[in-house]
N, C-alpha and C positions, 0 to 999 in steps of 0.2 A: 726593202720593207716599204709597204704603202704608208703614206704620210697624210695626216689630216690636220689642218690648221683650225683650231677651235677659236671662235670669235663670237661676238654678240650676234644673235640671229640664228645660230646653228641649232639644229635639233639633235638631242643627245639622249642617251640612257644615263640616268644618274642614280648612284647608290648612296643612300643616307642611313647610317646606323644599321639597325636590324631590318629595315624595310627592304622589300625586294627591289631590284632595278626597275625604275619607272621612267616613262617617256617625258621629256621636258624640253624647254627651249632656253638657251642662254640669253639673258636680257640685261639691260642696263639696270643697275641697282638704284633705289631711291637716293636722292641727294643726301639724306641724313642717315644713311646706313653704311657704316664703315666696314671695310674689308678686314677680316681677321689678320692679325700680324703674323708674319713668318710663314704664310701658307700660299701656295700656288693654287688658286681656286677660281671658280666662276660662279656668278649668281644665276641660279636656275629657277624658272617657274615651271612647275609640273602640270601636265595636262590632267584634266578630270578631277582636280582637287584644288584646295585653296592653300597649297603648300608652296613655300619659297625657301630657298636655302643656299648658303655658300657651300659648294661642293668641291672637294679637292680634285685636282686634275686626274689623279690615278683612279678616281671613282667615277670617271666619265668615259663614255664610249659613243662614237658617232651613231646616229639613229639607224640609217639605212643598212649598213653592212652587218649590223648585229640584230636586226629586227627579227629574223626567223629564229635565231638562237634564243632571244628573250621570250618570244611567244611560246616556245616549247617549254621553257622552265617556269613560266609564270602563268597562273590560271586565275579565274575569278571574274565575276561580273564587272567590277569596277575597273579592273585592269583592262579588260576588253573595251570598255567604254573609253578609257584613256587612249588606247591605240586607235580606236575609231575617230576620236577627236583629232588626233595627229593627222590621220589620212584626210579628214575633211579640211583641216587647216592647209594641208599641202595642195589640195585641189584649188582652193580659193587663192592661195598665194603663189601659184605656179608662174603666172606672168611676171609678178614682182620679183620673184627669185631669179628668173631668167635674166631680167634686166640688171639686177645687182651683180650677177656672176659675169656679165659681159665685160666688166672692167678688169677682170683678172687676167694675168698673163696666160699665154697658151700652155706653158709648162704647168702652171698652177691648176688650170682647168683640167688637164689630163690627170693630175694627181687626185683632185677632188672627185672627178668622174669615176676613176678607178675605185676609190674608196666607197663612194655612195652606191654605185651599182653592185660592186662586190661579186661580179659574175664569174670571172675567170679564176680567181684565187680566193674563194670565200673563207678559207681557213688561215690565210696569211695574217700575222699580227699587225695591228695598226699602231703606229707611233703617234702619240699626241704631242703636238708642239704648241706651246702657249704663244699667242701673239703678244709680244712684249709691249707693243703700242697700246693694246687694249688694257694690259695689266697696269701700265703707267697711267692710263686715262682713269681707271677705276680708283687708283690710289690718290689721285688729285681731287676726287669728288668729295672727299671729307665726310663720308657717310659712316654712321656708327651703329653698333649692335644695341639690343635692348638692355643687356646686362654687361657690366664691366667684366664679370667673370668669364664671359664668352670670348674675351679677347686674349686669353692666355694661350701661349703656344703649346701648352701641354694637353689641350683638349683632344680626346681621341677621335672625335668626329667634328666636322664643321657645324657651327651653330645654326639651328633652324629658326626662322622667324615667321610670324603670322601677320600678313598685311591686311587681310580682309576685316580684321577686328578693329581697325581704326588706329593702330599704333603708329602707322606711317601714312602720311597723306601725299596726294599727288602722284601716286603710282597706279597705273591702269594696265590691264592685260587684255589684249584683243581676244574677245570670246569667239568661240566657234561652235556651231551646232553639235550637240552630242556631248559637250563637256559640261562639267558641273563646277563652276568657278565662284559661286557665291560662298560666303563664310559658312563654317560648319554650323553655326547657330541657326542659319536659314535652312540647312538641310535636315533639321530636326523637326519633328512634329510636336508642337507644344499645345497642351490642352489645359485650360483653366476650368475648374469645376466650382459649383456653388459651395462645396465643402472647403474650398481654399487649397485643395491638393493640386499639384502640378505633375503632369506626365511628360517626360522627355523621351521620345522614342527615335532611335536612329533609323535612317532610311533603310539600311540593311546591316548585316553583321560587321561592325567595324573591326572586330578582332580577326575576322577573316580577310577583309579587303585591305586592311592596313592603311586606311585613309585618314586617321586621326592625327592631330598634332599633340604630342605629349607635353604635359605641363613641365615648366622648368623648376618646379618645386621638388624638393627631395622627399621621397616617399619611404615610409617605414612600414613593415608588415610583420605582425606577430601571430604565429600559429599557422603551421603548414600541414593541416589535415587534408581530408578529401576535398573540401571546398577551397581552402586557402592555397593549396598547391596549384590548382588550376588558375586561380586569380593572379597569383604572383607570376606564373608563367606568361600569362597574357599581358600583364603590366610590362614585363621585360621585353616581350616581343614588340610591343608598341613603342619602345624606346624610352620608357620611364627609368629614372635612376632610383633603384630600390635597395633598401637595407633590410635584411631579414633576421628574425630570431625565432627559434622554436625550442620548446622544453627539451625535446630530444634533438640535440645539436646535429646529429648525423643527417637529419632530413634537410639541413641547409646546404649540404655539399653540392647537390645537383644544381641548385640555383646560383651558388657561388661560381660554378663552372660556366653558367650562362650569363655571368656578368653582374650578379647581385653582390652587395657588400654584406659583411657579417657584423651583427651587433651582439655583444656579449651578454647584455641584459636588456629587459624591456626599457628600463630607465635610460640606458645608453642610446637605444634606438630612437626614443622620443627626443632626446637632447640633440641628436645628430640630424633629425629630419624636420621638415616643415609640417607634413601631414603623416600621421601614423594610423594605420588600420590594424584592427585585431579581429580574429575569427577563431573562437575556441568553442568548447563543447557544451557548456552549460553555465547557469548563473554563478555558481561557486567559482568556476575557472575564470570567468570574466572579472569577478570581484578580486580574486587573488592576483590576477595579472596587473590590476591597477593599484591595489592597496597593499599587496604583499612586499616582502623584502626586495629591494632593487626593482620595484614595480614602476609602472607608468607614472604614477603621481610624483615620484621623485625626479622625473625628468621633465615634467611640465613647467613651462615658463610662459609668461604673457605672450599671446599670439600663437602658441603651438596648437595644432589641430589634432584632435583625437576622434577617430571614427570607429564606433563599435559595430561590427558586422555579425556578431554572434546572435543566435536566436535565443533570447532570454525573456523574462517577464518584464512588464513595464515598470515595476517597482525597482528592479535592478538598474534599469536605464535611468530612472529618475535619480537614484543614488549616485551613479557614476557621473551623470551630467552635473550634479551639484558639486562634487569634489573636484572635477576637472575645471569647471568655471571659477571655483573659489580660488584657484591658483592663477587665474588670468588666462586659462586655456580656452579653446573654442571646441564645442562638442557637437557631434552628429552621430545619430544611430543610423545604420544602413544594413539591416539584415537582408539576406539574399534568398530568393525562392528559386529552387532548382536542384540539380543533382551533380554528382562528380562529372558526368559526361558533359552536362551543360556548362559547368564551370570550365572544363578543359576547352570547350568550343567558344568560350566567351559569349554565351547566350543566356546568362542569368537574368532574372528580374530583380531589380534593386528597389527596396522600399526605404526611403530616407525620411528623417524627421530631426528637428533641432535647429541648429544655426544655418540659416539659408545661405549665408555667404560661404560657409564651408562646403555646402552642397555644390555651389557654383564653382568653387576652387577644385572640386573633385571631378569636374566634368569629363576631362580626358581619361581619368582612371575608370570612371563608371562606363564610359564608352568602350574601353578596352575589355572590361570584364563582363559586360552585360549587353543585352539587346534593348532593354528599356529600363528607365528609372522613374520613380514616382517620389515627389516631395509631399509629405503628409502633415506638415505643420509642427506641432509641439513635440518635444521628446516624450517617448512612450507610445505615440500613435503608431509608429512603424512596428514596434514590438507587438502591439495588440493585433494589428492587421496580419502580421506574419503568423502569429499563433492561430488565428482563425483560419487562415489558408492551410496551414499544416494540419489543423484539426480535421478539416474537410478531406484533405488528401489521405491522412492516416485512416480515417473512418471508411473512406472509399476503398482503400487497399484491403482492409479487413473484410469488407463486404464481398469484394471480388474473390478473395480466398475462400470465403464461406460458400459462395456460389460454385466454385470449381470443385470443392470437396463434396458438396451436396449432389452435384452432377455425377460424380464418380460413385457415390453411395447409392444412387438410384439407377445405376446402370447406363447412364448417358455418357457420350463421348465428351471428354473435356476439351479436345481440340475443336469439335463441332460447336460446343458452347462458345468458345472464343471466336470462332469464325463468324458466328451469328452476331455476337456483340460488336465485332469490328465492322459489320455491315450496317449497323443501326446508328441511332442517334448518340450512343455513348462512345462511339469510335474515337480513339485518340492514340497518339504515340505512346503515352504513359501506359494506357491499358494494354496495348499490344506487347510492349516491351516487358512489362512485369509478368504478364501471363505466360509469355514464351519462356521467361526465366524459370518460372515455376514448373512448367511442363518439362523443361530440360534439366531441372534440378540444379540450376545455376544461381547461387545466392551470393555471388561476389558483391561486396557492398558498393552501391552507387549512392545510397543514403542509409546510414546505419539504422538498424531497427531500434537500438537503444535511444537514438536521438529522436525518432518520430514518437516513441513512447513518452519521452521527456516532454515533447511539445504537446502531446495530448494531455498529459498531467497538468502542465502549466495553463493550457486553455480551459480545462475544467475548473481549475482554481480561479481563473479570471472570471469565469461565469458565476462562480460562487460569490465573488466579491461584489457583483452587481445583482445578485439574486436571480440569475438567468439560468433556466434549465439547460443541461447539455447531456441528455440521456443517450444519444447515439454515440457521442464521443466517450462517455463513461463506459458503455458496453465494449466499444472498440479497445479502449485502454486495458480492460481486463484480458482481452485476447492477447494483446501485445505483452502484458505481464506474464501470461502463460508461456508465450514464446521465449521470453527472457529466461524463464525458469528451465527451459529446455536448451539452454546455452546458445541461443540464437542472437544474442545482443550485438555481436560484431559482424553479423551477416546483414545482407540487404533487408530493407523493410518488407520486401515480398516474402521473406522467410516466415512471416506471420502465418503463412499457409500451414507450416508444420504444427502450429498450435491446434489445428483442427484434425490432424491425423494421428495424434498421440493421445 
């Protein structure tokens, strides 16, 4: 069996939690970072990210003999950038590596060369041997983890730490061209506007490239509908510790299999978790979840964070914010703009308002579930903005359906109508997808028709409250009400088309 001695300076593939295997280098840990007790592991700095972690030996493989295997099973822009960074690092360090290897015995040279090149027997298993001298050296450095709980021997995975944020000083990594080694906060585009809103936009889809560092806070999630299911899935994929609850308990089963914990009631979830998110259908459901029997309010304690992600009216948000903060809790609203598919892809747009510190604490969660998040100030602002966005989207969908049916009624090709639209200024993925669904008779819900009608109704009421006319939304609302009367409530919003043909 080929043998590889792992030691400081070696390039490896490291597997951490649910992340895919990633290229890294074994490095000396900072002096104030202690090695987890009872574990044979090495401290690894990953290429192309600001991630550092203690990785168990069984989760490490030498870089070269497994390179082709890893490239085949891993895809994505950031993964390729990480591999490119390794290759660039190797080119620059070639001379230094040759010098360091010259002191090895001839037998050791042959063993390492056989493993690194992997030419004759690429399929042979590699035995990983810990260099006990390095292990003893690390144990004498007296370095400690960020949290005492990370030191428990029962941890299923090594604890991950973030050094770029300033939690550890005096530790530097030799940067190489093509690698992105600055802290995550620097890899985000931050825009301050005159209105006081803040936009934080990830450089690319973090839910796809797996480059975020999950918070060590315990996360709760209430509501596993079309949007909530995709959100929870991405939180778990990105390594968050999540406890779930749903009114229909069977919906929790899949997420329990994926590593989530089960909460018996909303109150229990809140009491167990540091940050609890909720995503339900309407204002009544949102109020009942907080104020009802065994509701959120019964689990709120000083410092607990509650994040309302449902699309509701600003009055409901104001009420919920008041009752949560009255118990010493911290409140944030964070409704999401998108569809089931965008939720599954981790590409939602998040509109947040309320406690700014909660927004910042939710950073890794928002990166996992969305491509962009905006902070809009006081509670209620996000609800207002979301209703306006959905009012425009719902009205647009009704107008498109009206155009398709008018084309058919006047003897024009609906497909040609769509083709022309998609070549003009109105072209969009939304337009193409919804029209294709209509032409194919596919109304599988991506965003429920009953929910967009609810949003239109709430937007119209919001307009009434400030004496602002909303005639387009009012007309669209009537069409959706007609579609609901035709039993289209649980179909996709594009089923509004059927209101025009009956």
